[in-house]
C-alpha positions in Angstrom: 45.3 -23.2 33.9 44.4 -19.7 35.1 42.9 -18.8 31.7 40.9 -22.0 31.7 39.4 -21.2 35.1 38.4 -17.7 33.9 36.7 -19.1 30.8 34.9 -21.8 32.9 33.7 -19.1 35.3 32.4 -17.0 32.5 30.5 -19.9 30.9 29.0 -20.7 34.3 27.9 -17.1 34.8 26.3 -16.9 31.4 24.3 -20.1 31.8 23.4 -19.8 35.5 19.7 -19.5 36.0 18.5 -16.1 36.3 21.9 -14.7 36.9 22.7 -11.4 35.3 26.0 -10.7 33.6 26.5 -6.9 33.8 28.4 -4.9 31.2 31.6 -4.6 33.4 35.1 -5.1 32.2 35.8 -7.5 35.0 33.2 -9.9 33.5 35.0 -10.0 30.1 38.7 -10.0 30.9 39.3 -12.6 28.2 37.6 -10.6 25.5 38.4 -7.0 26.1 38.1 -6.0 22.5 34.6 -7.5 22.2 33.6 -5.8 25.4 34.9 -2.5 24.2 32.9 -2.7 20.9 29.7 -3.9 22.8 30.0 -0.9 25.2 30.3 1.5 22.2 27.1 -0.1 20.7 25.3 0.2 24.0 26.2 3.9 24.3 25.2 4.7 20.7 21.9 2.8 21.2 21.2 4.4 24.5 21.5 7.9 23.0 18.9 7.1 20.4 16.8 5.3 22.9 16.7 8.4 25.1 15.5 10.6 22.2 12.7 8.0 21.5 11.7 7.9 25.1 11.5 11.7 25.3 9.2 11.7 22.3 7.0 9.0 23.9 6.5 11.0 27.1 5.4 14.0 25.0 2.9 11.8 23.0 5.0 12.3 19.9 6.3 9.9 17.3 9.7 8.5 18.1 10.2 8.2 14.4 13.2 5.9 13.6 15.1 6.4 16.9 13.9 3.2 18.5 14.6 1.2 15.3 18.1 2.7 15.0 18.7 2.0 18.7 17.6 -1.6 18.2 20.4 -2.2 15.6 23.0 -1.2 18.2 21.4 -3.1 21.1 21.2 -6.3 19.1 24.9 -6.2 18.5 25.5 -5.7 22.2 23.0 -8.5 22.9 24.9 -10.9 20.6 27.9 -10.3 22.8 26.1 -10.5 26.1 22.5 -11.9 26.1 22.5 -12.1 29.9 22.5 -8.3 30.4 19.2 -7.3 32.0 19.8 -3.7 30.7 20.1 -4.7 27.1 17.1 -7.1 27.3 15.0 -4.3 28.8 16.0 -1.7 26.2 15.4 -4.1 23.3 12.0 -4.8 24.8 11.2 -1.1 24.8 12.3 -0.7 21.2 10.0 -3.5 20.1 7.1 -2.2 22.1 7.2 1.1 20.2 7.3 -0.7 16.9 4.7 -2.3 14.6 5.6 -5.7 16.0 4.8 -5.4 19.7 4.7 -9.2 20.4 8.5 -9.3 20.2 8.9 -7.2 23.3 7.3 -9.8 25.6 10.2 -12.3 25.8 12.8 -9.6 26.3 10.9 -7.9 29.2 10.4 -11.3 30.9 14.1 -12.1 30.5 15.2 -8.7 31.8 12.9 -9.1 34.8 14.2 -12.6 35.5 17.8 -11.4 35.3 17.3 -8.3 37.5 13.9 -6.9 38.4 15.6 -3.7 39.4 17.5 -3.1 36.2 15.6 0.0 35.4 13.2 2.2 37.3 10.5 1.5 34.6 10.9 -2.3 34.9 7.6 -2.7 36.7 5.8 -0.4 34.2 6.9 -2.5 31.3 6.2 -5.8 33.1 2.7 -4.4 33.4 2.8 -3.7 29.6 3.9 -7.4 29.0 1.1 -8.8 31.2 -1.5 -6.5 29.6 -0.5 -7.7 26.1 -0.8 -11.3 27.3 -4.3 -10.6 28.7 -3.3 -10.9 32.3 -5.0 -7.7 33.3 -5.3 -8.1 37.1 -1.6 -8.9 37.3 -0.7 -6.0 35.1 -2.6 -3.6 37.3 -0.5 -4.8 40.3 2.7 -4.1 38.3 1.4 -0.6 37.4 0.6 0.0 41.1 4.0 -1.2 42.2 5.6 1.2 39.6 3.6 4.1 41.0 4.6 3.3 44.5 8.3 2.8 43.9 9.0 5.4 41.3 7.4 8.6 42.4 9.7 10.7 40.2 7.7 9.8 37.2 5.4 12.8 37.6 5.2 13.5 33.9 4.5 9.8 33.3 1.6 9.6 35.7 -1.1 10.0 33.0 0.3 7.0 31.2 0.2 4.8 34.3 -3.3 5.9 35.1 -4.4 5.3 31.5 -2.8 1.8 31.6 -4.7 0.8 34.7 -8.0 2.0 33.3 -7.3 0.1 30.1 -6.9 -3.1 32.0 -10.1 -2.6 34.0 -11.9 -1.8 30.8 -10.4 -4.8 28.9 -11.6 -7.1 31.7 -15.2 -5.9 31.1 -15.0 -6.0 27.4 -13.5 -9.5 27.1 -16.2 -10.8 29.4 -18.8 -9.5 27.0 -17.4 -9.8 23.5 -19.1 -8.3 20.5 -21.0 -10.5 18.1 -18.4 -10.3 15.3 -15.8 -12.4 13.5 -12.4 -10.9 13.0 -10.3 -12.7 10.4 -6.8 -12.1 9.0 -7.1 -11.2 5.4 -4.3 -13.5 4.5 -4.4 -12.9 0.7 -3.1 -9.3 1.1 -0.8 -9.7 4.1 2.9 -10.4 4.2 5.6 -10.5 6.8 6.0 -6.7 6.2 3.6 -4.0 7.4 0.3 -4.1 5.5 -2.1 -1.4 6.7 -4.5 1.4 5.9 -7.3 -0.4 4.1 -9.8 1.6 2.1 -12.7 0.2 0.1 -15.4 1.4 -2.3 -19.0 1.4 -1.0 -19.8 -1.9 -2.7 -16.8 -3.6 -1.2 -15.3 -4.7 -4.5 -12.2 -2.6 -4.7 -9.5 -2.4 -2.0 -6.5 -0.1 -1.6 -3.9 -0.4 1.2 -0.4 0.4 2.1 2.6 -1.8 2.5 6.4 -1.5 3.0 7.0 -4.9 1.2 10.0 -5.0 -1.2 9.2 -2.6 -4.1 12.5 -2.3 -6.0 13.3 1.0 -4.4 16.4 1.8 -2.4 16.1 0.8 1.3 16.4 3.4 4.0 19.1 3.6 6.7 17.6 0.7 8.7 17.1 -1.5 5.7 13.4 -0.9 5.2 11.5 -0.1 2.0 9.4 2.9 1.6 5.6 2.5 1.8 3.7 2.1 -1.5 0.0 1.8 -2.3 -1.4 -1.5 -3.5 -4.8 -2.5 -4.9 -6.9 -5.6 -5.3 -10.4 -6.5 -6.5 -13.1 -8.9 -5.3 -13.9 -11.2 -8.2 -15.8 -14.5 -8.2 -16.0 -14.6 -4.5 -12.3 -14.1 -3.7 -9.8 -11.3 -3.5 -7.2 -11.2 -6.3 -3.5 -11.1 -5.5 -2.7 -7.4 -4.8 -0.6 -5.4 -7.3 1.1 -2.0 -7.0 -1.4 0.7 -7.9 -0.8 1.8 -11.6 0.2 5.3 -12.6 1.9 8.1 -10.7 0.4 7.4 -7.3 3.5 5.8 -5.9 6.9 7.5 -5.6 10.3 6.7 -4.0 9.1 8.3 -0.7 6.4 7.0 1.7 3.0 7.0 0.0 0.1 6.1 2.3 -3.4 5.3 1.2 -6.0 7.3 3.1 -9.5 6.8 1.7 -11.2 6.1 -1.5 -14.0 8.4 -2.5 -17.2 6.5 -2.0 -17.5 5.8 -5.8 -13.8 4.8 -6.1 -12.9 7.4 -8.8 -10.5 9.4 -6.6 -8.4 8.8 -3.5 -6.9 10.8 -0.7 -3.3 9.8 0.1 -0.5 11.0 2.3 3.0 11.5 1.0 6.2 12.7 2.7 7.3 16.1 1.5 10.9 17.3 1.1 10.9 18.7 4.6 10.2 15.2 6.0 6.6 15.8 7.0 3.4 14.1 5.6 1.0 16.2 3.5 -2.4 15.2 2.1 -2.8 14.7 -1.7 -5.6 13.7 -4.0 -5.3 11.4 -7.0 -7.8 10.6 -9.7 -8.5 7.3 -11.5 -8.6 7.3 -15.3 -9.4 3.8 -16.6 -7.1 1.6 -14.5 -4.4 4.2 -14.0 -4.0 6.7 -11.1 -3.0 10.3 -12.0 -0.2 12.3 -10.4 -1.3 13.3 -6.8 -2.3 16.9 -6.4 -1.5 18.9 -3.2 -4.1 20.7 -1.2 -4.1 24.3 0.0 -1.9 25.6 2.8 -4.9 25.6 5.2 -4.8 21.8 5.2 -1.1 21.1 4.6 1.0 23.2 7.0 4.5 22.7 8.4 3.5 19.7 10.6 2.3 16.3 9.7 -1.2 16.0 8.1 -2.1 12.5 7.5 -4.9 9.9 6.9 -7.7 12.0 5.5 -11.3 11.0 4.7 -14.0 12.4 2.4 -17.4 13.1 3.9 -20.6 12.0 2.3 -21.3 15.3 0.5 -17.7 15.6 -0.6 -17.5 19.1 0.7 -15.3 18.5 3.7 -12.1 16.6 4.4 -11.4 15.1 7.8 -7.8 14.3 8.8 -5.3 13.7 11.6 -3.2 16.7 12.3 -0.1 17.3 14.4 0.4 20.9 15.2 3.9 22.2 15.8 4.9 22.0 19.4 1.9 19.9 20.4 2.2 17.8 23.5 -0.9 15.8 22.6 0.2 14.1 19.4 -2.4 14.0 16.7 -5.9 15.4 16.8 -8.8 15.1 14.3 -9.7 18.2 12.3 -11.9 19.0 9.3 -11.7 21.6 6.6 -14.5 22.7 4.2 -14.1 23.4 0.5 -14.2 27.1 -0.4 -13.2 27.0 -4.1 -13.0 23.5 -5.5 -11.4 24.4 -8.9 -8.6 26.3 -7.0 -8.5 23.5 -4.4 -8.9 26.0 -1.6 -10.2 24.8 1.7 -11.0 26.7 4.9 -9.1 26.9 8.2 -9.1 23.5 9.9 -11.3 23.1 12.9 -10.6 20.5 15.6 -13.3 18.1 16.6 -13.2 18.4 20.4 -15.3 15.4 21.2 -12.8 13.2 19.3 -9.7 14.7 21.1 -8.4 12.6 23.9 -5.1 14.2 24.9 -3.3 11.2 23.4 -3.0 10.4 19.7 -6.3 10.4 17.7 -6.7 9.2 14.1 -6.9 7.8 11.5 -10.5 8.8 10.7 -13.2 7.5 8.4 -16.6 9.1 7.5 -19.4 6.6 6.7 -21.5 7.5 3.6 -24.6 7.7 5.8 -23.4 11.2 6.7 -23.8 10.8 10.5 -21.3 8.2 11.5 -17.6 8.7 12.1 -15.1 6.0 13.0 -11.7 6.9 14.3 -8.8 5.4 16.2 -7.4 6.7 19.4 -4.9 5.8 22.2 -7.1 7.7 24.6 -10.7 7.6 25.9 -11.7 4.1 27.2 -9.1 2.1 25.2 -8.2 -1.6 25.9 -4.6 -0.7 25.2 -2.7 0.8 22.3 -5.0 2.2 19.6 -8.6 1.2 19.8 -11.4 1.9 17.2 -14.3 4.2 18.2 -17.6 5.2 16.7 -19.1 8.6 17.1 -22.5 9.8 15.9 -23.5 13.3 14.7 -26.7 15.0 15.8 -27.3 18.2 14.0 -24.0 20.0 13.8 -22.5 18.3 16.9 -20.6 15.1 17.2 -21.5 13.0 20.3 -19.3 10.9 22.6 -17.0 8.2 21.3 -18.1 4.6 21.7 -15.5 1.8 21.9 -16.3 -0.9 19.4 -15.3 -3.6 21.9 -13.5 -6.9 21.9 -12.5 -8.7 19.6 -12.4 -5.8 17.3 -10.2 -4.0 19.8 -7.4 -5.7 21.8 -4.5 -4.6 24.0 -2.5 -4.2 20.8 -2.9 -1.4 18.2 -6.2 -1.7 16.4 -6.8 1.1 14.0 -7.9 2.3 10.6 -11.4 1.6 9.4 -13.1 1.0 6.1 -16.7 -0.1 5.8 -19.0 -1.2 3.0 -22.1 1.0 2.7 -24.3 -1.8 4.2 -22.2 -1.9 7.4 -22.0 -5.7 7.3 -18.2 -5.8 6.9 -15.4 -3.6 7.9 -11.6 -3.8 7.4 -9.2 -2.7 10.0 -5.4 -2.9 10.8 -4.0 -4.6 13.8 -0.6 -5.9 15.1 -2.3 -8.5 17.4 -0.7 -11.8 18.1 -1.7 -13.7 14.9 -0.2 -11.3 12.4 2.1 -12.5 9.6 4.5 -9.9 10.9 4.0 -6.3 12.0 0.7 -4.9 11.0 -1.9 -6.9 9.1 -5.3 -6.1 7.6 -8.3 -7.9 9.1 -11.9 -8.3 8.0 -14.6 -7.8 10.6 -18.0 -9.5 10.0 -20.9 -8.1 12.1 -23.4 -10.8 12.8 -25.2 -9.6 15.9 -27.2 -6.7 17.2 -24.8 -5.3 19.8 -22.5 -3.3 17.7 -21.7 -2.4 14.2 -18.6 -1.8 12.2 -15.5 -0.8 13.7 -13.0 2.1 12.1 -10.7 3.0 11.1 3.2 5.9 10.0 5.6 6.8 11.4 6.2 3.7 13.4 4.7 5.1 16.6 1.7 6.4 14.7 1.7 2.9 13.4 2.4 1.0 16.5 2.1 3.4 19.2 0.6 6.3 17.3 1.7 5.0 14.5 -3.7 2.8 7.5 -10.2 -1.7 1.1 -12.4 -3.9 1.0 -15.5 -5.5 1.7 -17.1 -8.6 0.6 -20.4 -7.8 -1.2 -21.7 -11.3 -0.5 -23.1 -11.9 3.0 -23.8 -15.4 4.4 -27.5 -16.0 5.0 -27.1 -16.7 8.7 -25.5 -13.3 9.4 -28.1 -10.8 10.7 -27.4 -7.2 11.0 -30.0 -5.2 12.8 -28.7 -1.7 12.3 -30.7 0.3 9.9 -28.7 2.3 7.3 -30.8 4.8 5.4 -28.9 4.6 2.1 -29.3 3.2 -1.4 -26.2 2.3 -3.3 -26.6 2.4 -7.1 -23.8 0.7 -9.0 -23.3 -0.7 -12.4 -21.6 0.0 -15.7 -22.3 1.7 -18.9 -21.8 -0.3 -22.1 -22.7 -0.1 -25.8 -25.9 -1.9 -26.3 -24.6 -3.7 -29.5 -20.9 -4.3 -28.9 -21.2 -4.7 -25.1 -18.0 -2.7 -24.7 -17.5 -0.2 -21.9 -18.4 3.4 -22.5 -17.2 6.4 -20.6 -20.3 8.4 -19.8 -21.4 11.4 -17.8 -23.9 10.8 -15.0 -26.0 13.6 -13.6 -28.0 13.1 -10.4 -30.9 15.5 -9.9 -33.1 16.1 -7.0 -36.4 16.0 -8.8 -38.2 18.0 -6.2 -35.9 21.0 -6.6 -34.5 20.4 -10.1 -31.0 20.8 -8.7 -28.2 18.6 -9.9 -26.7 17.2 -6.7 -23.8 15.3 -8.3 -22.1 14.9 -11.6 -19.3 12.4 -12.5 -18.0 10.2 -15.3 -18.0 6.4 -15.4 -14.7 4.6 -15.7 -13.3 4.7 -19.2 -11.8 1.2 -19.0 -14.6 -0.6 -17.3 -17.7 1.7 -17.6 -18.2 1.1 -13.9 -19.9 3.6 -11.6 -20.9 3.7 -8.0 -23.1 6.3 -6.2 -25.0 6.6 -2.9 -28.5 8.1 -2.5 -29.8 9.1 0.9 -33.4 8.3 1.9 -36.1 11.0 1.7 -35.5 12.0 -1.9 -36.8 11.5 -5.4 -33.8 11.3 -7.7 -33.4 11.4 -11.4 -30.3 9.8 -12.9 -29.3 10.8 -16.4 -26.6 9.0 -18.3 -25.2 10.9 -21.3 -22.6 10.0 -23.9 -21.8 11.7 -27.2 -23.3 9.8 -30.0 -25.7 7.8 -27.8 -29.2 8.3 -26.6 -29.3 9.4 -23.0 -30.5 7.0 -20.4 -32.5 7.9 -17.3 -33.4 6.1 -14.0 -35.7 7.2 -11.2 -35.3 6.4 -7.5 -37.9 7.4 -5.0 -36.5 6.7 -1.6 -38.9 7.4 1.3 -37.6 8.6 4.6 -36.5 5.8 6.8 -35.8 3.4 3.9 -33.1 0.9 4.9 -30.0 0.0 3.1 -30.5 -1.2 -0.5 -28.1 -2.1 -3.3 -29.1 -1.7 -6.9 -26.7 -3.2 -9.5 -27.5 -2.4 -13.1 -25.8 -2.6 -16.5 -26.9 0.4 -18.6 -26.8 -0.3 -22.3 -26.6 2.9 -24.3 -27.9 3.1 -27.8 -26.5 4.9 -30.7 -28.6 7.7 -32.2 -30.0 5.8 -35.1 -33.4 5.1 -36.5 -35.3 2.6 -34.5 -33.6 3.4 -31.2 -36.0 3.6 -28.2 -35.6 5.0 -24.8 -37.9 5.1 -21.8 -38.3 8.4 -20.0 -38.3 7.3 -16.4 -38.5 10.7 -14.8 -41.8 11.9 -16.4 -44.5 11.8 -13.8 -48.3 12.0 -13.8 -50.9 11.7 -11.1 -52.8 8.4 -11.2 -55.4 8.4 -14.0 -54.4 11.9 -15.2 -52.4 13.4 -18.1 -51.1 16.6 -16.6 -47.3 16.5 -16.3 -46.0 17.0 -12.8 -43.3 19.6 -12.1 -40.9 16.9 -11.0 -40.7 16.0 -14.7 -39.2 19.2 -15.8 -35.5 18.1 -15.6 -36.1 15.0 -17.7 -38.1 17.0 -20.3 -35.4 19.7 -20.5 -32.8 17.0 -21.3 -35.0 15.8 -24.1 -35.4 19.3 -25.4 -31.6 19.7 -25.3 -31.2 16.4 -27.3 -33.6 17.6 -29.9 -31.8 20.9 -30.2 -28.4 19.3 -30.3 -29.5 16.9 -33.0 -31.9 19.0 -35.2 -32.3 16.1 -37.7 -34.0 13.9 -35.2 -37.7 13.1 -35.6 -39.2 11.1 -32.8 -42.4 9.4 -31.8 -43.6 10.0 -28.2 -45.5 7.0 -26.9 -47.5 6.5 -23.8 -47.8 3.0 -22.2 -49.8 1.7 -19.3 -50.2 -1.6 -17.3 -53.2 -3.8 -17.8 -55.2 -2.4 -14.9 -58.5 -1.1 -16.0 -60.2 -1.3 -19.4 -58.1 -1.5 -22.6 -60.0 1.5 -24.1 -59.5 3.6 -21.0 -55.7 2.7 -20.9 -55.3 3.6 -24.6 -57.1 7.0 -24.1 -55.0 7.8 -21.1 -51.7 6.9 -22.7 -52.6 9.0 -25.8 -53.4 12.0 -23.6 -50.1 11.6 -21.8 -48.1 11.3 -25.1 -49.9 14.5 -26.4 -49.0 16.3 -23.2 -45.3 15.5 -23.7 -45.5 16.7 -27.3 -47.2 19.9 -26.2 -44.5 20.6 -23.7 -41.7 20.1 -26.2 -43.5 22.3 -28.7 -43.8 25.0 -26.1 -40.0 24.9 -25.8 -39.5 25.6 -29.5 -39.3 22.1 -30.9 -41.2 22.0 -34.2 -44.3 19.8 -34.2 -43.2 18.4 -37.5 -40.5 16.5 -35.7 -42.9 15.0 -33.1 -45.6 12.3 -33.2 -47.8 11.3 -30.2 -49.2 7.8 -30.0 -50.9 6.1 -27.0 -50.4 2.3 -27.0 -52.3 1.6 -23.8 -51.3 -1.8 -22.4 -50.5 -3.6 -25.7 -46.7 -3.3 -25.5 -45.6 -4.4 -22.0 -41.9 -4.7 -21.3 -42.4 -6.7 -18.1 -45.0 -8.9 -16.4 -48.2 -7.3 -15.2 -48.5 -9.9 -12.4 -46.3 -8.0 -10.0 -46.2 -4.4 -8.7 -42.6 -4.0 -10.0 -43.6 -5.3 -13.4 -46.6 -3.0 -13.7 -44.5 0.0 -12.6 -42.1 -0.7 -15.5 -44.9 -1.0 -18.0 -46.3 2.4 -17.0 -43.9 4.6 -19.0 -43.4 7.2 -21.6 -41.0 6.4 -24.4 -39.6 8.0 -27.5 -38.4 6.3 -30.6 -36.2 7.8 -33.3 -38.0 7.8 -36.6 -35.6 9.8 -38.6 -32.1 11.1 -38.1 
């Protein structure tokens, strides 16, 4: 009878509303063994919990300590779910994880059971209310914490920050940005999916996930992070696959940023000392090569993570945690000193992007003047927010919060944008995730603001990483002007239509300097480049055994974003092959060759020297403006001028013929400006080889 009464009393205590059952031996006299085991679990969890807490107060990553503690606390919770203490500590563990929403129910239960269970109860109730969007109530909880717990001197900056976040969030949610933020469900799983990176045209996406990968799980049952890729085809994203090649290992591999043309990628990988270093990997066909480390000036003894190329590919920006730092991660950059030796200069901190809390990841837009980065500091709505910062001259300006609904009280970080700025991809652990962190697509459809940017689990969740749709709905209007032309396409054999790996030189025609050289993809022939406004560019495509191909882009200052997509068909060097010389320039109505033409002509000289058996016909062509006789005379004079130049460079006149065809051989309509421009051209045709 006595035992029955004890059991009845215990059941009543466990089910009574709002009544706490403390971890005391007197409450569990009928199950002393279970109580003993639960106390051991609480002690083990609390030790790890304390280590994690200390790291948080120092703005450092708690690493796996909260996750390890959670395993112990959950065992204690299964024994006694009415403990306010265990509910509170489980809530804290979840808050400093990638799945913050789980903390809410535990904090509420702890407060209901015993609002004084921990000196920080009011602070974390404020956190709960902030996550739920009850900002005014959250501010009251933070004030109550400040009033009642004056010992938290080293925690004051966190409380002040939280109150400011709530005040800022009220303003931002009252004036939301003109955007859509949608879960990219095709790539997301119940695991952490983060760190999106896209090519400029938005057709290739890389990201990171700790979904099952066949590797051995770690001590808390999680898989290591690997890098995955997907492509945008026929209006949809394909199902992601693990990146091919040597890019992934049995350690954490984190995608950072594609190069703008997608032929190389910066990644972060954990080294043998347990820190993250920055590596670079190169794409050959559809396979990624073995990642290559950077110099010691970039990778030191601390964590260096989430790097981004700049638009000139002469600097790397990244998040760096210096040894002994009390401010977590700051954003640094390092300039190239010797590219073949992979040597970079001493990193310099970007002071205007340093908040005193965790800053990073970082993304540099190809326009050369816009940086997107994530931060826990500045005027955040809570957790990580995404900020934009503009460069004027050599200085970066003040960070601008991208606003709601891009940013929320949760962690919103990472950023990847298409060159046109109409879409961006971010990471968030907001309420509607499939689990943990998910990747979201942001569509900018108004004037107010443009793209937003963008693990250690706290770098993920509390510090805690592509793709863009190239098709834009007609009703979307983006008013921001981006002074950039994206030239994309592929190189193929003109007869077989098979992909050809080619070398592309981009020349500034005004200076004759080659500003960029790269190869097209060996498997697909694809290429992707960006050209800033205010330049006249010559683009030469060369492949052994084929005639070279040239394009010309004259992009005036102030030109807005433009996308040019072209398939370049390369011709074998055989009799009858023709090629237009797009970078030979004449003044209107004249036959004197302009100096901007030198680079193109030098390439033709090289071809004739490289293939001494070639005999060619140089032909001049005009549009139908003016008289036929005048056009024929002008085209003949221009053809002769090109032959004279080649002859002056040592090419035998016996190999050269000059003919002016005037307007009789158009290749496009003469009824439009664009067509007439194509018809005004200099060509050569192979007559003998």
